[in-house]
C-alpha positions in Angstrom: 1.4 -11.3 -4.5 -1.2 -9.9 -7.0 -1.6 -12.2 -10.0 -1.9 -10.2 -13.2 -3.3 -11.1 -16.6 -1.1 -10.7 -19.7 -3.0 -7.5 -20.5 -2.4 -6.1 -17.0 1.3 -7.0 -17.1 1.6 -5.0 -20.4 0.0 -2.0 -18.7 2.4 -2.3 -15.8 5.5 -2.8 -17.8 4.7 0.0 -20.2 3.9 2.5 -17.4 7.1 1.5 -15.5 9.1 2.3 -18.6 7.4 5.6 -19.3 7.6 6.7 -15.6 11.3 5.9 -15.3 12.2 7.3 -18.7 10.0 10.4 -18.8 9.0 11.3 -15.2 11.9 10.5 -12.9 14.1 13.5 -13.7 11.5 16.1 -13.0 9.7 14.3 -10.1 9.5 16.4 -6.9 10.1 19.6 -8.9 6.4 20.6 -9.6 5.8 22.5 -6.3 2.1 22.2 -6.5 1.9 22.9 -10.2 0.2 20.6 -12.7 2.7 18.1 -14.3 1.2 19.0 -17.6 3.8 17.5 -19.9 3.5 14.1 -18.1 -0.3 14.2 -18.3 -0.2 15.0 -22.0 2.2 12.1 -22.7 0.0 9.7 -20.8 -3.0 10.9 -22.8 -1.1 10.4 -26.1 0.0 6.9 -25.0 -3.6 5.9 -24.0 -2.9 5.7 -20.3 -5.5 8.3 -19.1 -8.8 7.0 -18.2 -7.9 3.3 -18.3 -11.3 2.5 -16.7 -13.4 4.8 -18.9 -15.3 3.6 -21.9 -13.3 3.3 -25.1 -16.1 5.2 -26.9 -14.9 8.4 -25.1 -11.1 7.8 -25.5 -10.6 5.6 -22.4 -9.0 2.2 -22.1 -12.2 0.3 -21.5 -10.6 -1.6 -18.7 -11.5 -1.8 -15.0 -10.7 0.1 -11.9 -8.1 -2.5 -11.1 -6.0 -1.4 -14.1 -6.6 2.2 -13.2 -5.3 1.5 -9.6 -2.2 -0.2 -11.0 -1.4 2.9 -13.1 -1.6 5.1 -10.0 0.7 2.8 -8.0 3.2 2.4 -10.8 3.4 6.1 -11.6 3.3 7.2 -8.0 6.4 5.4 -6.9 8.3 7.6 -9.4 6.3 10.9 -9.6 3.6 11.4 -6.8 2.2 14.5 -8.4 1.4 12.7 -11.7 -0.2 9.9 -9.7 -2.3 12.3 -7.8 -3.7 13.6 -11.1 -4.3 10.0 -12.3 -6.2 9.3 -9.1 -8.5 12.3 -9.4 -9.2 11.8 -13.1 -9.8 8.0 -13.0 -11.4 7.3 -9.7 -13.4 10.4 -8.9 -15.4 12.9 -11.0 -14.8 11.7 -14.6 -15.6 8.1 -13.5 -18.9 9.3 -12.0 -19.8 10.8 -15.4 -18.9 7.6 -17.1 -21.0 5.6 -14.7 -24.0 7.8 -14.3 -24.0 10.4 -17.1 -26.2 10.8 -20.1 -24.8 10.1 -23.5 -24.6 13.8 -24.2 -22.6 14.5 -21.0 -20.2 11.6 -21.7 -19.6 12.8 -25.2 -19.0 16.4 -24.1 -16.9 15.9 -20.9 -14.9 12.7 -21.1 -12.8 12.9 -24.4 -10.9 16.0 -23.2 -10.1 14.2 -19.9 -8.8 11.0 -21.6 -6.8 13.1 -24.0 -5.1 15.0 -21.2 -6.6 18.3 -22.3 -8.8 19.0 -19.4 -9.9 17.8 -16.0 -13.1 17.5 -14.0 -13.3 18.5 -10.4 -15.6 17.2 -7.7 -17.3 19.5 -5.2 -18.9 18.0 -2.1 -17.8 19.9 1.0 -19.4 23.1 2.1 -18.4 25.6 4.8 -21.0 24.0 7.2 -21.1 20.5 5.7 -18.2 18.2 5.3 -18.5 14.5 6.2 -22.2 15.1 7.0 -23.5 15.4 3.4 -27.1 15.4 4.7 -26.4 19.0 5.9 -25.5 20.3 2.5 -27.3 23.5 1.5 -26.5 23.6 -2.2 -29.8 23.1 -3.9 -31.2 22.5 -7.4 -34.8 23.6 -7.8 -37.1 23.4 -10.8 -38.8 26.6 -12.0 -42.3 26.8 -13.4 -41.0 26.3 -16.9 -39.0 23.3 -16.0 -35.6 25.0 -15.8 -33.2 23.5 -13.2 -31.4 26.2 -11.2 -28.6 25.7 -8.7 -27.7 27.8 -5.7 -25.1 27.2 -3.1 -21.4 27.2 -2.0 -18.6 24.6 -2.2 -15.2 24.6 -0.5 -12.0 22.5 -0.5 -12.4 21.8 -4.2 -9.2 20.5 -5.8 -8.0 20.8 -9.5 -10.4 23.8 -10.2 -7.6 25.7 -11.9 -7.1 22.9 -14.4 -10.8 21.9 -14.8 -13.5 23.0 -17.2 -16.3 21.5 -15.1 -17.1 20.0 -11.7 -19.3 17.2 -10.5 -21.3 19.0 -7.7 -23.2 17.2 -5.0 -26.6 18.9 -4.4 -30.0 18.6 -2.8 -33.0 18.2 -5.1 -36.5 18.7 -3.6 -36.8 14.9 -3.4 -33.4 14.2 -2.0 -29.6 14.2 -2.6 -28.1 14.0 -6.1 -25.3 15.3 -8.3 -25.0 17.5 -11.4 -22.2 18.6 -13.8 -21.6 22.4 -13.7 -19.5 24.2 -16.3 -17.1 26.4 -14.4 -17.5 29.2 -17.0 -21.3 29.2 -16.7 -23.2 32.3 -15.7 -23.5 32.5 -12.0 -20.4 30.5 -11.1 -18.2 32.8 -8.9 -14.8 31.8 -7.6 -14.6 33.1 -4.1 -11.0 32.3 -3.0 -8.2 29.8 -3.4 -6.3 28.1 -0.5 -2.9 26.4 -0.5 -2.7 23.2 1.5 0.3 21.7 3.3 1.5 19.9 0.1 1.3 23.1 -1.9 -1.8 22.1 -3.8 -4.6 24.7 -4.5 -8.1 24.2 -3.2 -10.9 26.5 -4.1 -14.1 27.9 -2.6 -16.8 28.9 -5.1 -20.4 30.0 -5.2 -23.3 29.1 -7.4 -25.8 31.9 -8.0 -28.8 30.8 -10.0 -26.7 28.6 -12.3 -28.8 26.8 -14.9 -28.3 23.1 -15.1 -29.1 21.5 -18.5 -31.2 18.3 -18.0 -28.5 16.2 -19.6 -26.0 17.4 -16.9 -28.0 15.6 -14.1 -26.0 12.6 -13.0 -28.0 11.2 -10.0 -31.3 12.3 -8.6 -33.4 10.8 -5.8 -32.7 8.0 -3.4 -32.0 5.2 -5.8 -29.6 7.2 -8.0 -27.8 8.6 -5.0 -27.3 5.2 -3.4 -25.2 4.3 -6.5 -23.3 7.6 -6.1 -22.5 6.6 -2.6 -21.4 3.1 -3.7 -19.1 4.8 -6.3 -17.4 6.6 -3.3 -16.0 3.2 -2.4 -13.9 3.3 -5.6 -12.7 6.8 -4.6 -11.6 5.3 -1.2 -9.7 2.5 -2.9 -8.1 5.0 -5.3 -7.0 7.0 -2.3 -5.6 3.8 -0.7 -3.7 3.1 -3.9 -2.2 6.6 -3.9 -1.2 6.1 -0.3 0.5 2.8 -1.1 2.3 4.5 -4.0 3.6 7.3 -1.7 4.8 4.7 0.8 6.5 2.7 -1.8 8.3 5.8 -3.1 9.5 6.7 0.4 10.6 3.1 1.2 12.6 2.8 -2.0 14.4 6.0 -1.3 15.1 4.9 2.3 16.5 1.6 1.0 18.8 3.4 -1.5 20.0 5.9 1.0 20.6 3.4 3.8 22.8 1.3 1.4 25.0 4.3 0.6 25.2 6.4 3.8 28.0 5.1 6.0 28.3 5.6 9.8 30.5 3.6 12.2 32.4 2.2 9.3 29.5 0.6 7.5 26.3 1.4 5.5 23.6 2.4 8.0 21.4 -0.2 6.3 23.5 -2.9 8.0 22.6 -1.6 11.5 19.8 -3.6 13.1 17.9 -0.5 14.1 17.6 0.5 10.4 17.0 -3.0 9.2 14.0 -3.3 11.5 12.6 0.1 10.3 12.8 -1.2 6.7 11.3 -4.6 7.5 8.4 -3.0 9.4 7.7 -0.5 6.6 7.7 -3.3 4.0 5.4 -5.4 6.0 2.9 -2.5 6.6 3.0 -1.6 2.9 2.4 -5.2 1.8 -0.6 -5.5 4.2 -2.0 -2.3 2.9 -1.7 -3.4 -0.7 -3.3 -6.7 0.1 -6.3 -5.0 1.7 -6.6 -2.6 -1.2 -6.4 -5.0 -4.1 -8.5 -7.6 -2.4 -11.4 -5.1 -2.1 -11.0 -4.2 -5.7 -11.0 -7.7 -7.0 -14.0 -8.7 -4.9 -15.9 -5.7 -6.4 -15.7 -7.3 -9.9 -17.2 -10.5 -8.5 -20.1 -8.6 -7.0 -22.1 -5.7 -8.5 -19.2 -3.7 -9.8 -18.7 -1.6 -6.6 -16.4 -2.4 -3.7 -18.1 -3.2 -0.4 -18.4 -0.4 2.1 -16.4 -2.3 4.8 -13.7 -3.5 2.4 -13.0 -0.1 1.0 -13.0 1.4 4.5 -10.6 -1.2 5.8 -8.2 -0.3 2.9 -8.7 3.4 3.2 -8.2 3.6 7.0 -5.2 1.2 7.0 -3.4 2.8 4.1 -3.9 6.4 5.4 -2.2 5.5 8.7 0.4 3.3 7.1 1.7 5.9 4.6 2.2 8.5 7.3 4.2 6.1 9.4 6.2 4.6 6.6 7.1 8.0 5.1 7.9 9.3 8.6 10.4 6.4 9.2 11.9 6.8 5.7 12.5 10.5 6.6 14.0 9.4 9.9 16.4 7.1 8.1 17.5 10.1 6.0 18.1 12.1 9.2 18.6 15.9 8.8 18.9 15.6 5.0 15.3 14.4 4.7 14.0 17.1 7.0 15.1 19.9 4.7 12.6 21.8 2.5 12.9 20.7 -1.0 14.0 17.1 -0.1 11.7 14.4 -1.6 11.0 12.9 1.9 10.0 16.2 3.3 7.5 16.7 0.4 6.3 13.1 0.6 5.6 13.6 4.3 3.4 16.6 3.6 1.6 14.6 0.8 1.1 11.6 3.0 -0.6 13.6 5.8 -3.4 14.5 3.4 -4.4 10.9 2.9 -5.9 10.8 6.4 -8.3 13.7 5.3 -9.1 13.2 1.7 -11.8 10.8 0.5 -13.2 10.4 4.0 -11.3 11.0 7.2 -9.9 8.2 9.5 -12.8 8.8 11.8 -15.4 8.4 9.1 -13.9 5.1 7.9 -14.1 3.9 11.5 -17.7 4.9 11.7 -18.4 3.0 8.4 -16.6 -0.1 9.7 -18.3 -0.1 13.0 -21.7 0.4 11.4 -21.2 -2.8 9.2 -19.9 -4.7 12.2 -23.0 -3.8 14.3 -25.4 -4.7 11.4 -23.7 -7.7 9.9 -21.0 -8.9 12.3 -17.5 -9.7 11.3 -16.7 -10.4 7.7 -16.4 -14.0 6.6 -12.8 -15.3 6.8 -13.1 -17.0 3.4 -15.4 -17.0 0.4 -17.4 -20.0 -0.7 
C-alpha cells in the first residue's frame, strides 16, 4: 500500500472527484480524438504539469504526483490519462529539466494551461530502438547558425502540438533540440492510424534553423542525462498500463456481479473468482514495482534507476495485456464487440508493449545491469 502525504492525498481525492464527475460520461467516446474539454478543465484546475516548475504554470511537485494523476484519471478515462502521460512524463518534462530559461518561458505555460502540447520525435525509418543509428543531424554553419536535416516517424500528438523535442546527432555526439512545427523546412510527410485509433506522424526536416536557446542537450554528458530522463518516461508508461488494467478490472468486477448464469452471478463461479484474484494480484505487483522505482529516484539523483524502471515497464506492459484480456473474457461476446470499453482497452493495452521501449529492449536493459552489477540488493541500508 502506497503511503501518501496530506498534499498527495488532496491531489488524489480532487482528481477522483473531477474524473468521476466530469470525465466518466464521455469516457470511451473519443475515438482517437483529443479529449480537449477534459484537458482544458485540468489546466484550469491546476492539474496539468504537476511535476513542472510553478514559474511556468506547473504544480511544482514531483513525478510521483504526476504518476498518481495518470493512474487516478486513467481508471475513468484512458484517453485523458494518455494525454497526461505524454505531457507530464515526456517532452515538456525534458524542456523543464534541460531547457534554457527562454525555452521554458516560451513552451511550458501553454502546456500547463491546456492550450498546446509538445511532441517527442525519436524514431526514424531506419532507426528505432537503436538511437545510435539516427541520421537526423544538426550542423553549425560558418556563421554559427544551427541547421537541422532529417526525418522522424511514429510521432504522436503532432496534430495537437506546436513544437517537438527532436533527438538528433551533433558533430560531437547525440543530443536533442526543440523544433517549432510551423518553422520553415518542417514538412509533414504522412499520418498513420494505429490500432487504438491514435494518429502518428512522419515528418521531414529540411534545413530547419534551430535557435541556440532551443538546444536541450548536446554532447555526451548532456545526453547521458537525457537517457536518464527516459527512465521517467518508462515509469509513466508503467503507470498508464496500471491505470488501464485497473479500469478493465473494475469493469470486470461490476459486470461479474450483475451478469447471471446457472442461477447466480458469474462472479460467484470459482473460475471467474480466480480470474479476478489473479488480475488483482498482478496489478498490485505492477503498482509496487512502479511506485518503488519512483520513490527510490527521489532518494538518489532525481532519476529512477535503469533496472528499476525497466522492471516496472516490462512487468506492467505484459500485465496490462493479460489483465485486460481476462476482463474481456469475463464479458464474453459483449466485450468483444467494436465500441465496447473492453475492446478499446485491449487495443490500448497492446500498445504498452511497444511505446517507451519494447519488451525486448527492457529485457536487454535488465540483463545488462545484471551482468555488470549482479542482482539488485534485497533491501536498502
